[in-house]
Every structure is written in structure tokens, then in C-alpha cells.
N, CA, C and O atoms as a CHARMM CRD file, in Angstrom:
* protein
*
  372
    1    1 MET  N     43.67200 -51.58000 -33.69300 PROA 1      0.00000
    2    1 MET  CA    42.56400 -50.70400 -33.52100 PROA 1      0.00000
    3    1 MET  C     41.78100 -51.17500 -32.29500 PROA 1      0.00000
    4    1 MET  O     41.52600 -52.37100 -32.15300 PROA 1      0.00000
    5    2 SER  N     41.41000 -50.28700 -31.44000 PROA 2      0.00000
    6    2 SER  CA    40.83700 -50.73800 -30.16800 PROA 2      0.00000
    7    2 SER  C     39.27600 -50.80400 -30.21300 PROA 2      0.00000
    8    2 SER  O     38.62600 -51.39300 -29.34900 PROA 2      0.00000
    9    3 GLY  N     38.74600 -50.18900 -31.23200 PROA 3      0.00000
   10    3 GLY  CA    37.25000 -50.21900 -31.30500 PROA 3      0.00000
   11    3 GLY  C     36.75900 -49.77900 -32.74000 PROA 3      0.00000
   12    3 GLY  O     37.53800 -49.25100 -33.53300 PROA 3      0.00000
   13    4 ALA  N     35.61300 -49.98500 -32.99900 PROA 4      0.00000
   14    4 ALA  CA    34.92500 -49.59400 -34.24400 PROA 4      0.00000
   15    4 ALA  C     34.70300 -48.08400 -34.27300 PROA 4      0.00000
   16    4 ALA  O     34.31000 -47.49300 -33.26700 PROA 4      0.00000
   17    5 VAL  N     34.95900 -47.44700 -35.45400 PROA 5      0.00000
   18    5 VAL  CA    34.78500 -46.01800 -35.66100 PROA 5      0.00000
   19    5 VAL  C     33.30900 -45.82600 -36.09800 PROA 5      0.00000
   20    5 VAL  O     32.82300 -46.59700 -36.92500 PROA 5      0.00000
   21    6 THR  N     32.60300 -44.83800 -35.57100 PROA 6      0.00000
   22    6 THR  CA    31.25000 -44.72900 -35.89100 PROA 6      0.00000
   23    6 THR  C     31.14400 -43.36000 -36.69100 PROA 6      0.00000
   24    6 THR  O     31.78100 -42.35700 -36.36700 PROA 6      0.00000
   25    7 ASN  N     30.31400 -43.42000 -37.71700 PROA 7      0.00000
   26    7 ASN  CA    30.16200 -42.26100 -38.59700 PROA 7      0.00000
   27    7 ASN  C     29.08200 -41.32200 -37.86400 PROA 7      0.00000
   28    7 ASN  O     28.48500 -41.69400 -36.85400 PROA 7      0.00000
   29    8 ASP  N     28.90500 -40.16800 -38.42300 PROA 8      0.00000
   30    8 ASP  CA    27.78500 -39.23900 -37.97100 PROA 8      0.00000
   31    8 ASP  C     26.43900 -39.77900 -38.01500 PROA 8      0.00000
   32    8 ASP  O     25.55600 -39.36500 -37.26400 PROA 8      0.00000
   33    9 ASP  N     26.24300 -40.77900 -38.95800 PROA 9      0.00000
   34    9 ASP  CA    24.94000 -41.35000 -39.03600 PROA 9      0.00000
   35    9 ASP  C     24.66900 -42.59700 -38.16400 PROA 9      0.00000
   36    9 ASP  O     23.61400 -43.22900 -38.22000 PROA 9      0.00000
   37   10 GLY  N     25.72800 -42.90600 -37.33600 PROA 10     0.00000
   38   10 GLY  CA    25.64300 -43.96300 -36.39000 PROA 10     0.00000
   39   10 GLY  C     26.17600 -45.30600 -36.84800 PROA 10     0.00000
   40   10 GLY  O     26.25800 -46.25900 -36.07300 PROA 10     0.00000
   41   11 GLU  N     26.52200 -45.36200 -38.07600 PROA 11     0.00000
   42   11 GLU  CA    27.02200 -46.65800 -38.71800 PROA 11     0.00000
   43   11 GLU  C     28.55000 -46.80700 -38.51100 PROA 11     0.00000
   44   11 GLU  O     29.32700 -45.85700 -38.61000 PROA 11     0.00000
   45   12 ASP  N     28.90000 -48.01700 -38.22800 PROA 12     0.00000
   46   12 ASP  CA    30.34300 -48.32600 -38.05400 PROA 12     0.00000
   47   12 ASP  C     31.11500 -48.31900 -39.35800 PROA 12     0.00000
   48   12 ASP  O     30.60400 -48.85600 -40.34100 PROA 12     0.00000
   49   13 ASP  N     32.31600 -47.74700 -39.43800 PROA 13     0.00000
   50   13 ASP  CA    33.14700 -47.90000 -40.63800 PROA 13     0.00000
   51   13 ASP  C     33.67900 -49.22700 -40.67600 PROA 13     0.00000
   52   13 ASP  O     33.92900 -49.83300 -39.63400 PROA 13     0.00000
   53   14 ILE  N     33.87500 -49.73800 -41.85900 PROA 14     0.00000
   54   14 ILE  CA    34.41300 -51.13700 -42.01800 PROA 14     0.00000
   55   14 ILE  C     35.93900 -50.95500 -42.22700 PROA 14     0.00000
   56   14 ILE  O     36.35800 -50.19600 -43.10100 PROA 14     0.00000
   57   15 ALA  N     36.72600 -51.62600 -41.45600 PROA 15     0.00000
   58   15 ALA  CA    38.12900 -51.65500 -41.62300 PROA 15     0.00000
   59   15 ALA  C     38.48700 -53.04900 -42.26700 PROA 15     0.00000
   60   15 ALA  O     37.80400 -54.06900 -42.17200 PROA 15     0.00000
   61   16 THR  N     39.66000 -52.91200 -42.92700 PROA 16     0.00000
   62   16 THR  CA    40.24600 -54.13500 -43.52200 PROA 16     0.00000
   63   16 THR  C     41.34300 -54.66700 -42.62400 PROA 16     0.00000
   64   16 THR  O     42.20300 -53.89500 -42.19900 PROA 16     0.00000
   65   17 VAL  N     41.35000 -55.91800 -42.32600 PROA 17     0.00000
   66   17 VAL  CA    42.33700 -56.51600 -41.56100 PROA 17     0.00000
   67   17 VAL  C     43.02000 -57.67600 -42.29200 PROA 17     0.00000
   68   17 VAL  O     42.31200 -58.54400 -42.80200 PROA 17     0.00000
   69   18 ASN  N     44.27700 -57.73900 -42.36800 PROA 18     0.00000
   70   18 ASN  CA    45.08400 -58.80000 -43.00100 PROA 18     0.00000
   71   18 ASN  C     45.79200 -59.64500 -41.91000 PROA 18     0.00000
   72   18 ASN  O     46.32200 -59.10700 -40.93800 PROA 18     0.00000
   73   19 PHE  N     45.78100 -60.97600 -42.10100 PROA 19     0.00000
   74   19 PHE  CA    46.52300 -61.85000 -41.24900 PROA 19     0.00000
   75   19 PHE  C     46.93400 -63.07500 -42.08500 PROA 19     0.00000
   76   19 PHE  O     46.40600 -63.28000 -43.17800 PROA 19     0.00000
   77   20 LYS  N     47.81400 -63.83600 -41.60900 PROA 20     0.00000
   78   20 LYS  CA    48.44700 -65.02400 -42.25600 PROA 20     0.00000
   79   20 LYS  C     47.88200 -66.24800 -41.53600 PROA 20     0.00000
   80   20 LYS  O     47.75500 -66.36900 -40.31800 PROA 20     0.00000
   81   21 LEU  N     47.54200 -67.19900 -42.54500 PROA 21     0.00000
   82   21 LEU  CA    47.15400 -68.54800 -42.07300 PROA 21     0.00000
   83   21 LEU  C     47.85000 -69.61000 -42.91900 PROA 21     0.00000
   84   21 LEU  O     48.34200 -69.32800 -44.01100 PROA 21     0.00000
   85   22 THR  N     47.88100 -70.82900 -42.40000 PROA 22     0.00000
   86   22 THR  CA    48.32500 -71.86300 -43.24500 PROA 22     0.00000
   87   22 THR  C     47.31400 -72.21400 -44.22100 PROA 22     0.00000
   88   22 THR  O     46.11700 -72.05300 -43.98300 PROA 22     0.00000
   89   23 GLU  N     47.80000 -72.74100 -45.43500 PROA 23     0.00000
   90   23 GLU  CA    46.79900 -73.14100 -46.47400 PROA 23     0.00000
   91   23 GLU  C     45.83400 -74.21700 -45.88800 PROA 23     0.00000
   92   23 GLU  O     44.64500 -74.23100 -46.20400 PROA 23     0.00000
   93   24 SER  N     46.35000 -75.06600 -45.07500 PROA 24     0.00000
   94   24 SER  CA    45.47900 -76.11000 -44.61200 PROA 24     0.00000
   95   24 SER  C     44.37800 -75.66000 -43.76000 PROA 24     0.00000
   96   24 SER  O     43.26600 -76.18500 -43.80000 PROA 24     0.00000
   97   25 PHE  N     44.70200 -74.63900 -42.94800 PROA 25     0.00000
   98   25 PHE  CA    43.67500 -74.04400 -42.01600 PROA 25     0.00000
   99   25 PHE  C     42.77800 -73.22600 -42.76000 PROA 25     0.00000
  100   25 PHE  O     41.60100 -73.16000 -42.40700 PROA 25     0.00000
  101   26 LEU  N     43.22300 -72.55200 -43.81400 PROA 26     0.00000
  102   26 LEU  CA    42.32500 -71.84300 -44.78500 PROA 26     0.00000
  103   26 LEU  C     41.31400 -72.66100 -45.41500 PROA 26     0.00000
  104   26 LEU  O     40.15400 -72.27400 -45.55800 PROA 26     0.00000
  105   27 GLU  N     41.79300 -73.92100 -45.83700 PROA 27     0.00000
  106   27 GLU  CA    40.89100 -74.89600 -46.39000 PROA 27     0.00000
  107   27 GLU  C     39.87200 -75.31200 -45.39100 PROA 27     0.00000
  108   27 GLU  O     38.70800 -75.45400 -45.76600 PROA 27     0.00000
  109   28 GLN  N     40.20400 -75.52000 -44.16100 PROA 28     0.00000
  110   28 GLN  CA    39.32000 -75.89900 -43.04900 PROA 28     0.00000
  111   28 GLN  C     38.16700 -74.67800 -42.91400 PROA 28     0.00000
  112   28 GLN  O     36.95800 -74.91400 -42.91000 PROA 28     0.00000
  113   29 ILE  N     38.66300 -73.53500 -42.82100 PROA 29     0.00000
  114   29 ILE  CA    37.72600 -72.43900 -42.73300 PROA 29     0.00000
  115   29 ILE  C     36.77400 -72.41200 -43.95200 PROA 29     0.00000
  116   29 ILE  O     35.56900 -72.24900 -43.76000 PROA 29     0.00000
  117   30 ASP  N     37.27600 -72.56700 -45.21000 PROA 30     0.00000
  118   30 ASP  CA    36.42000 -72.63200 -46.36400 PROA 30     0.00000
  119   30 ASP  C     35.43100 -73.75500 -46.36100 PROA 30     0.00000
  120   30 ASP  O     34.27200 -73.59000 -46.74100 PROA 30     0.00000
  121   31 ASP  N     35.88700 -74.87000 -45.93800 PROA 31     0.00000
  122   31 ASP  CA    34.93500 -76.01000 -45.78500 PROA 31     0.00000
  123   31 ASP  C     33.81500 -75.70600 -44.74400 PROA 31     0.00000
  124   31 ASP  O     32.64700 -76.05100 -44.92300 PROA 31     0.00000
  125   32 THR  N     34.22000 -75.09100 -43.73400 PROA 32     0.00000
  126   32 THR  CA    33.26100 -74.77600 -42.59900 PROA 32     0.00000
  127   32 THR  C     32.26900 -73.71400 -43.00900 PROA 32     0.00000
  128   32 THR  O     31.07100 -73.93400 -42.82900 PROA 32     0.00000
  129   33 TRP  N     32.68600 -72.54600 -43.56300 PROA 33     0.00000
  130   33 TRP  CA    31.70700 -71.50900 -43.92400 PROA 33     0.00000
  131   33 TRP  C     30.76400 -72.00500 -45.03300 PROA 33     0.00000
  132   33 TRP  O     29.57400 -71.69100 -45.03600 PROA 33     0.00000
  133   34 GLN  N     31.32600 -72.79700 -45.98400 PROA 34     0.00000
  134   34 GLN  CA    30.45600 -73.23400 -47.06200 PROA 34     0.00000
  135   34 GLN  C     29.40900 -74.32200 -46.47400 PROA 34     0.00000
  136   34 GLN  O     28.23400 -74.32100 -46.84000 PROA 34     0.00000
  137   35 GLY  N     29.88800 -75.18600 -45.60000 PROA 35     0.00000
  138   35 GLY  CA    29.04400 -76.12200 -45.14700 PROA 35     0.00000
  139   35 GLY  C     27.96000 -75.66500 -44.17600 PROA 35     0.00000
  140   35 GLY  O     26.97500 -76.36600 -43.94500 PROA 35     0.00000
  141   36 ARG  N     28.17000 -74.42500 -43.58900 PROA 36     0.00000
  142   36 ARG  CA    27.17700 -73.79300 -42.65300 PROA 36     0.00000
  143   36 ARG  C     26.24900 -72.81200 -43.27800 PROA 36     0.00000
  144   36 ARG  O     25.37200 -72.25800 -42.61600 PROA 36     0.00000
  145   37 GLY  N     26.43800 -72.58700 -44.57800 PROA 37     0.00000
  146   37 GLY  CA    25.54800 -71.72900 -45.36900 PROA 37     0.00000
  147   37 GLY  C     25.81500 -70.26500 -45.25100 PROA 37     0.00000
  148   37 GLY  O     24.93200 -69.43600 -45.47100 PROA 37     0.00000
  149   38 PHE  N     27.11100 -69.92500 -44.88100 PROA 38     0.00000
  150   38 PHE  CA    27.46000 -68.42900 -44.90400 PROA 38     0.00000
  151   38 PHE  C     27.58800 -68.09000 -46.37900 PROA 38     0.00000
  152   38 PHE  O     27.79500 -68.95800 -47.22700 PROA 38     0.00000
  153   39 ASN  N     27.45100 -66.72900 -46.67100 PROA 39     0.00000
  154   39 ASN  CA    27.52600 -66.27700 -48.00500 PROA 39     0.00000
  155   39 ASN  C     29.02800 -66.12900 -48.50400 PROA 39     0.00000
  156   39 ASN  O     29.30800 -66.25700 -49.69600 PROA 39     0.00000
  157   40 SER  N     29.97700 -65.85300 -47.53200 PROA 40     0.00000
  158   40 SER  CA    31.31200 -65.65700 -47.91400 PROA 40     0.00000
  159   40 SER  C     32.21800 -66.02100 -46.76500 PROA 40     0.00000
  160   40 SER  O     31.73800 -66.21700 -45.64800 PROA 40     0.00000
  161   41 ARG  N     33.54700 -66.12000 -47.00600 PROA 41     0.00000
  162   41 ARG  CA    34.53200 -66.30100 -45.96300 PROA 41     0.00000
  163   41 ARG  C     34.52200 -65.14700 -45.06900 PROA 41     0.00000
  164   41 ARG  O     34.56900 -65.32200 -43.85100 PROA 41     0.00000
  165   42 SER  N     34.46100 -63.91000 -45.61300 PROA 42     0.00000
  166   42 SER  CA    34.51300 -62.78900 -44.74400 PROA 42     0.00000
  167   42 SER  C     33.28800 -62.72300 -43.77600 PROA 42     0.00000
  168   42 SER  O     33.45300 -62.38800 -42.60300 PROA 42     0.00000
  169   43 GLU  N     32.11500 -63.03000 -44.25100 PROA 43     0.00000
  170   43 GLU  CA    30.95700 -63.03900 -43.35300 PROA 43     0.00000
  171   43 GLU  C     31.15600 -64.09300 -42.27000 PROA 43     0.00000
  172   43 GLU  O     30.77700 -63.80300 -41.13500 PROA 43     0.00000
  173   44 PHE  N     31.71400 -65.29500 -42.49600 PROA 44     0.00000
  174   44 PHE  CA    31.86400 -66.32800 -41.58200 PROA 44     0.00000
  175   44 PHE  C     32.93000 -65.84400 -40.44700 PROA 44     0.00000
  176   44 PHE  O     32.72300 -66.00200 -39.24400 PROA 44     0.00000
  177   45 ILE  N     34.11900 -65.22300 -41.00100 PROA 45     0.00000
  178   45 ILE  CA    35.16400 -64.80700 -40.12900 PROA 45     0.00000
  179   45 ILE  C     34.64100 -63.67100 -39.12800 PROA 45     0.00000
  180   45 ILE  O     34.95300 -63.70400 -37.93700 PROA 45     0.00000
  181   46 ARG  N     33.85700 -62.69800 -39.64900 PROA 46     0.00000
  182   46 ARG  CA    33.25700 -61.63800 -38.87400 PROA 46     0.00000
  183   46 ARG  C     32.25200 -62.26700 -37.78900 PROA 46     0.00000
  184   46 ARG  O     32.25600 -61.90300 -36.61300 PROA 46     0.00000
  185   47 TYR  N     31.49400 -63.13200 -38.24300 PROA 47     0.00000
  186   47 TYR  CA    30.48700 -63.76400 -37.28800 PROA 47     0.00000
  187   47 TYR  C     31.25100 -64.51400 -36.11800 PROA 47     0.00000
  188   47 TYR  O     30.95700 -64.37800 -34.93000 PROA 47     0.00000
  189   48 THR  N     32.25100 -65.31000 -36.59300 PROA 48     0.00000
  190   48 THR  CA    33.04600 -66.12300 -35.63200 PROA 48     0.00000
  191   48 THR  C     33.78600 -65.09100 -34.61800 PROA 48     0.00000
  192   48 THR  O     33.68600 -65.26300 -33.40300 PROA 48     0.00000
  193   49 LEU  N     34.42600 -64.16700 -35.08500 PROA 49     0.00000
  194   49 LEU  CA    35.19300 -63.12700 -34.24800 PROA 49     0.00000
  195   49 LEU  C     34.18200 -62.42400 -33.29800 PROA 49     0.00000
  196   49 LEU  O     34.45400 -62.29500 -32.10500 PROA 49     0.00000
  197   50 ARG  N     33.02800 -61.97600 -33.82100 PROA 50     0.00000
  198   50 ARG  CA    31.99900 -61.33500 -33.08800 PROA 50     0.00000
  199   50 ARG  C     31.56800 -62.24500 -31.90200 PROA 50     0.00000
  200   50 ARG  O     31.49300 -61.81300 -30.75100 PROA 50     0.00000
  201   51 ASP  N     31.29500 -63.50700 -32.24200 PROA 51     0.00000
  202   51 ASP  CA    30.84300 -64.51000 -31.31200 PROA 51     0.00000
  203   51 ASP  C     31.85800 -64.66000 -30.22700 PROA 51     0.00000
  204   51 ASP  O     31.51200 -64.71800 -29.04700 PROA 51     0.00000
  205   52 ALA  N     33.11700 -64.72300 -30.61000 PROA 52     0.00000
  206   52 ALA  CA    34.22200 -64.91300 -29.64200 PROA 52     0.00000
  207   52 ALA  C     34.31200 -63.77300 -28.72200 PROA 52     0.00000
  208   52 ALA  O     34.52500 -63.99600 -27.53000 PROA 52     0.00000
  209   53 VAL  N     34.16700 -62.53400 -29.17000 PROA 53     0.00000
  210   53 VAL  CA    34.21300 -61.36800 -28.30700 PROA 53     0.00000
  211   53 VAL  C     33.04400 -61.25700 -27.40800 PROA 53     0.00000
  212   53 VAL  O     33.16900 -60.90800 -26.23400 PROA 53     0.00000
  213   54 GLU  N     31.88200 -61.55800 -27.96200 PROA 54     0.00000
  214   54 GLU  CA    30.69700 -61.33900 -27.15800 PROA 54     0.00000
  215   54 GLU  C     30.33500 -62.41200 -26.13900 PROA 54     0.00000
  216   54 GLU  O     29.66000 -62.22400 -25.12800 PROA 54     0.00000
  217   55 PHE  N     30.87600 -63.56800 -26.54100 PROA 55     0.00000
  218   55 PHE  CA    30.66700 -64.79900 -25.69800 PROA 55     0.00000
  219   55 PHE  C     31.89400 -65.62400 -25.44200 PROA 55     0.00000
  220   55 PHE  O     31.97800 -66.77700 -25.86500 PROA 55     0.00000
  221   56 PRO  N     32.90100 -65.01000 -24.71500 PROA 56     0.00000
  222   56 PRO  CA    34.08100 -65.77600 -24.61900 PROA 56     0.00000
  223   56 PRO  C     33.84300 -66.99300 -23.66300 PROA 56     0.00000
  224   56 PRO  O     33.03300 -66.93700 -22.73800 PROA 56     0.00000
  225   57 THR  N     34.56600 -68.04300 -23.93400 PROA 57     0.00000
  226   57 THR  CA    34.27900 -69.35600 -23.30500 PROA 57     0.00000
  227   57 THR  C     35.36900 -69.60800 -22.17300 PROA 57     0.00000
  228   57 THR  O     35.08600 -69.75100 -20.98300 PROA 57     0.00000
  229   58 PHE  N     36.57200 -69.64200 -22.67100 PROA 58     0.00000
  230   58 PHE  CA    37.63000 -69.90200 -21.81200 PROA 58     0.00000
  231   58 PHE  C     38.86900 -69.07000 -22.07600 PROA 58     0.00000
  232   58 PHE  O     39.21600 -68.74300 -23.21000 PROA 58     0.00000
  233   59 ASP  N     39.49600 -68.75400 -21.00000 PROA 59     0.00000
  234   59 ASP  CA    40.78500 -68.02300 -21.24600 PROA 59     0.00000
  235   59 ASP  C     41.77400 -69.22100 -21.08200 PROA 59     0.00000
  236   59 ASP  O     41.39000 -70.36200 -20.82500 PROA 59     0.00000
  237   60 ARG  N     43.03700 -68.87400 -21.24700 PROA 60     0.00000
  238   60 ARG  CA    44.15000 -69.98000 -21.31200 PROA 60     0.00000
  239   60 ARG  C     44.13600 -70.62800 -19.95900 PROA 60     0.00000
  240   60 ARG  O     44.13300 -71.85500 -19.86000 PROA 60     0.00000
  241   61 ASP  N     44.12600 -69.77500 -18.83700 PROA 61     0.00000
  242   61 ASP  CA    44.29600 -70.47900 -17.49600 PROA 61     0.00000
  243   61 ASP  C     43.10300 -71.43100 -17.23500 PROA 61     0.00000
  244   61 ASP  O     43.29500 -72.49800 -16.65300 PROA 61     0.00000
  245   62 GLU  N     41.89200 -71.06200 -17.65200 PROA 62     0.00000
  246   62 GLU  CA    40.78200 -71.88800 -17.55700 PROA 62     0.00000
  247   62 GLU  C     40.82300 -73.21200 -18.25600 PROA 62     0.00000
  248   62 GLU  O     40.40700 -74.25700 -17.75700 PROA 62     0.00000
  249   63 LEU  N     41.36900 -73.09000 -19.48400 PROA 63     0.00000
  250   63 LEU  CA    41.57900 -74.21000 -20.36900 PROA 63     0.00000
  251   63 LEU  C     42.59300 -75.17400 -19.70100 PROA 63     0.00000
  252   63 LEU  O     42.38800 -76.38800 -19.67200 PROA 63     0.00000
  253   64 VAL  N     43.64700 -74.61700 -19.18700 PROA 64     0.00000
  254   64 VAL  CA    44.71500 -75.43800 -18.50000 PROA 64     0.00000
  255   64 VAL  C     44.21400 -76.16300 -17.33900 PROA 64     0.00000
  256   64 VAL  O     44.52300 -77.34000 -17.15800 PROA 64     0.00000
  257   65 ALA  N     43.37700 -75.45100 -16.46200 PROA 65     0.00000
  258   65 ALA  CA    42.71800 -76.09000 -15.39600 PROA 65     0.00000
  259   65 ALA  C     41.79700 -77.15400 -15.81400 PROA 65     0.00000
  260   65 ALA  O     41.77000 -78.17300 -15.12300 PROA 65     0.00000
  261   66 LEU  N     41.05300 -77.06900 -16.82500 PROA 66     0.00000
  262   66 LEU  CA    40.13300 -77.96700 -17.31400 PROA 66     0.00000
  263   66 LEU  C     40.78100 -79.27800 -17.86300 PROA 66     0.00000
  264   66 LEU  O     40.28000 -80.38500 -17.66500 PROA 66     0.00000
  265   67 LEU  N     41.91400 -79.07500 -18.55400 PROA 67     0.00000
  266   67 LEU  CA    42.72800 -80.18800 -18.94800 PROA 67     0.00000
  267   67 LEU  C     43.35100 -80.91600 -17.83400 PROA 67     0.00000
  268   67 LEU  O     43.44400 -82.14300 -17.87100 PROA 67     0.00000
  269   68 GLU  N     43.81400 -80.16600 -16.77000 PROA 68     0.00000
  270   68 GLU  CA    44.29700 -80.91800 -15.55100 PROA 68     0.00000
  271   68 GLU  C     43.27100 -81.67600 -14.87700 PROA 68     0.00000
  272   68 GLU  O     43.48200 -82.80500 -14.43400 PROA 68     0.00000
  273   69 ALA  N     42.09300 -81.04000 -14.78500 PROA 69     0.00000
  274   69 ALA  CA    40.89700 -81.84200 -14.10500 PROA 69     0.00000
  275   69 ALA  C     40.59300 -83.01900 -14.83100 PROA 69     0.00000
  276   69 ALA  O     40.33400 -84.05600 -14.21900 PROA 69     0.00000
  277   70 GLU  N     40.59500 -82.97000 -16.20000 PROA 70     0.00000
  278   70 GLU  CA    40.40200 -84.13700 -17.04100 PROA 70     0.00000
  279   70 GLU  C     41.41400 -85.24400 -16.73300 PROA 70     0.00000
  280   70 GLU  O     41.06600 -86.41800 -16.60700 PROA 70     0.00000
  281   71 GLY  N     42.70000 -84.82000 -16.61500 PROA 71     0.00000
  282   71 GLY  CA    43.69800 -85.88600 -16.19000 PROA 71     0.00000
  283   71 GLY  C     43.38400 -86.44400 -14.87500 PROA 71     0.00000
  284   71 GLY  O     43.42900 -87.66500 -14.72300 PROA 71     0.00000
  285   72 ASP  N     43.06300 -85.65400 -13.89400 PROA 72     0.00000
  286   72 ASP  CA    42.64100 -86.02800 -12.51700 PROA 72     0.00000
  287   72 ASP  C     41.54100 -87.18400 -12.66200 PROA 72     0.00000
  288   72 ASP  O     41.65500 -88.24800 -12.05300 PROA 72     0.00000
  289   73 VAL  N     40.54700 -86.91800 -13.45100 PROA 73     0.00000
  290   73 VAL  CA    39.41500 -87.88900 -13.57600 PROA 73     0.00000
  291   73 VAL  C     39.96800 -89.14900 -14.13900 PROA 73     0.00000
  292   73 VAL  O     39.70500 -90.22800 -13.60700 PROA 73     0.00000
  293   74 ARG  N     40.75900 -89.05500 -15.24500 PROA 74     0.00000
  294   74 ARG  CA    41.28700 -90.26100 -15.90800 PROA 74     0.00000
  295   74 ARG  C     42.25500 -91.09600 -14.84600 PROA 74     0.00000
  296   74 ARG  O     42.36000 -92.32100 -14.91700 PROA 74     0.00000
  297   75 GLU  N     42.89000 -90.36200 -13.93600 PROA 75     0.00000
  298   75 GLU  CA    43.82200 -91.07300 -13.04200 PROA 75     0.00000
  299   75 GLU  C     43.12500 -91.46100 -11.61600 PROA 75     0.00000
  300   75 GLU  O     43.77100 -91.91800 -10.67200 PROA 75     0.00000
  301   76 GLY  N     41.81000 -91.23200 -11.59100 PROA 76     0.00000
  302   76 GLY  CA    41.06700 -91.54400 -10.49000 PROA 76     0.00000
  303   76 GLY  C     41.32900 -90.63600  -9.17700 PROA 76     0.00000
  304   76 GLY  O     41.06200 -91.01200  -8.03600 PROA 76     0.00000
  305   77 ARG  N     41.83100 -89.51800  -9.47800 PROA 77     0.00000
  306   77 ARG  CA    42.16700 -88.54400  -8.30900 PROA 77     0.00000
  307   77 ARG  C     40.99800 -87.57400  -8.23100 PROA 77     0.00000
  308   77 ARG  O     41.19000 -86.37600  -8.43500 PROA 77     0.00000
  309   78 THR  N     39.82000 -88.04400  -7.95000 PROA 78     0.00000
  310   78 THR  CA    38.60600 -87.22700  -7.74700 PROA 78     0.00000
  311   78 THR  C     37.93000 -87.69300  -6.49300 PROA 78     0.00000
  312   78 THR  O     38.25500 -88.72400  -5.90500 PROA 78     0.00000
  313   79 THR  N     36.97400 -86.88300  -6.11200 PROA 79     0.00000
  314   79 THR  CA    36.15900 -87.09400  -4.83400 PROA 79     0.00000
  315   79 THR  C     34.69000 -87.08400  -5.21700 PROA 79     0.00000
  316   79 THR  O     34.24200 -86.21700  -5.96700 PROA 79     0.00000
  317   80 SER  N     33.93700 -88.05300  -4.69900 PROA 80     0.00000
  318   80 SER  CA    32.50000 -88.00800  -5.06400 PROA 80     0.00000
  319   80 SER  C     31.87100 -86.91100  -4.24700 PROA 80     0.00000
  320   80 SER  O     32.43600 -86.38200  -3.28900 PROA 80     0.00000
  321   81 ALA  N     30.59700 -86.58200  -4.70700 PROA 81     0.00000
  322   81 ALA  CA    29.81100 -85.51900  -3.98800 PROA 81     0.00000
  323   81 ALA  C     29.64000 -85.88700  -2.55300 PROA 81     0.00000
  324   81 ALA  O     29.79300 -85.04600  -1.66700 PROA 81     0.00000
  325   82 GLU  N     29.32200 -87.13700  -2.30600 PROA 82     0.00000
  326   82 GLU  CA    29.00300 -87.56400  -0.99400 PROA 82     0.00000
  327   82 GLU  C     30.29100 -87.39900  -0.10300 PROA 82     0.00000
  328   82 GLU  O     30.21000 -86.94100   1.03700 PROA 82     0.00000
  329   83 GLU  N     31.49900 -87.79700  -0.68000 PROA 83     0.00000
  330   83 GLU  CA    32.71300 -87.68500   0.13600 PROA 83     0.00000
  331   83 GLU  C     32.99500 -86.23200   0.38500 PROA 83     0.00000
  332   83 GLU  O     33.48600 -85.90300   1.46500 PROA 83     0.00000
  333   84 ALA  N     32.72800 -85.36500  -0.51100 PROA 84     0.00000
  334   84 ALA  CA    33.03200 -83.96800  -0.36500 PROA 84     0.00000
  335   84 ALA  C     32.07700 -83.30800   0.82100 PROA 84     0.00000
  336   84 ALA  O     32.47700 -82.46400   1.62200 PROA 84     0.00000
  337   85 ARG  N     30.81400 -83.82700   0.77700 PROA 85     0.00000
  338   85 ARG  CA    29.88200 -83.33600   1.75200 PROA 85     0.00000
  339   85 ARG  C     30.33600 -83.77500   3.11400 PROA 85     0.00000
  340   85 ARG  O     30.31000 -83.00000   4.06900 PROA 85     0.00000
  341   86 GLU  N     30.76400 -85.05200   3.20800 PROA 86     0.00000
  342   86 GLU  CA    31.23100 -85.46600   4.55100 PROA 86     0.00000
  343   86 GLU  C     32.50400 -84.77400   4.94700 PROA 86     0.00000
  344   86 GLU  O     32.66100 -84.38500   6.10500 PROA 86     0.00000
  345   87 ARG  N     33.41100 -84.61100   4.02600 PROA 87     0.00000
  346   87 ARG  CA    34.68500 -83.88700   4.38700 PROA 87     0.00000
  347   87 ARG  C     34.52100 -82.49300   4.80800 PROA 87     0.00000
  348   87 ARG  O     35.24500 -82.02700   5.68800 PROA 87     0.00000
  349   88 PHE  N     33.60200 -81.79300   4.22400 PROA 88     0.00000
  350   88 PHE  CA    33.38900 -80.25000   4.45000 PROA 88     0.00000
  351   88 PHE  C     32.11700 -80.05200   5.31700 PROA 88     0.00000
  352   88 PHE  O     31.68600 -78.91700   5.52100 PROA 88     0.00000
  353   89 GLY  N     31.55700 -81.08200   5.79300 PROA 89     0.00000
  354   89 GLY  CA    30.45400 -81.00000   6.73800 PROA 89     0.00000
  355   89 GLY  C     29.15800 -80.28100   6.22600 PROA 89     0.00000
  356   89 GLY  O     28.48200 -79.55200   6.95200 PROA 89     0.00000
  357   90 THR  N     28.87300 -80.54700   4.92200 PROA 90     0.00000
  358   90 THR  CA    27.67900 -79.96600   4.31700 PROA 90     0.00000
  359   90 THR  C     26.74500 -80.99600   3.99700 PROA 90     0.00000
  360   90 THR  O     27.09800 -82.17500   3.98200 PROA 90     0.00000
  361   91 SER  N     25.43800 -80.59400   3.70800 PROA 91     0.00000
  362   91 SER  CA    24.41000 -81.57900   3.29500 PROA 91     0.00000
  363   91 SER  C     23.94100 -81.16300   1.87900 PROA 91     0.00000
  364   91 SER  O     24.16900 -80.07100   1.35900 PROA 91     0.00000
  365   92 ASP  N     23.24100 -82.21000   1.32400 PROA 92     0.00000
  366   92 ASP  CA    22.77600 -81.95100  -0.00100 PROA 92     0.00000
  367   92 ASP  C     21.38000 -81.29800  -0.09700 PROA 92     0.00000
  368   92 ASP  O     20.74900 -81.15700  -1.14400 PROA 92     0.00000
  369   93 GLU  N     20.99400 -80.92900   1.09900 PROA 93     0.00000
  370   93 GLU  CA    19.68400 -80.22900   1.14700 PROA 93     0.00000
  371   93 GLU  C     19.75100 -78.73600   1.10400 PROA 93     0.00000
  372   93 GLU  O     18.71500 -78.07100   1.13900 PROA 93     0.00000
């Protein structure tokens, strides 16, 4: 389904979605929603999915680049801000 269906009164219809999870992941989800004060697993999953759609953080390429940059930092393959300013002829002002 590509989007929510809206009734004549402006309310969205509720659709049921089924998906498979491992039992251990489901246990983690249950521990999380109960620990954060949600009323139900469904409420938590809706909230989490809505948040992921409205406020995406990383796509896969960005995550890979971030992990590669972290490796560069660990291996000492970085440049200080001062070195970068000298290299590119910019100032900090």
C-alpha cells in the first residue's frame, strides 16, 4: 500500500499489516514498549514506524560512509581542522 486511505470524514482507514520476526527480536520489542510506557505493542510499532518515515536518519550509503569514517579515525587517517584550512587555503574566520 503506498499511502493511507482517507474516509469522507477525513479520517484515515486502519490497515492490518502482517510480518515475521524472530522470537528473540519480538521479546526485545516487548521489553522496549513496556519499558517506555506504551499501551500496546501495536502502538509502539506505529509510533516507531511513523517516526522513521517522518524523521529518517541514515540511508544505507550514509551508514556505510559513517562506518568507513569511523575506521579512518581509529587508524589515524584523519586531518585536523587546521591542516585542512592550510591545505585548502581557507581561514577559520
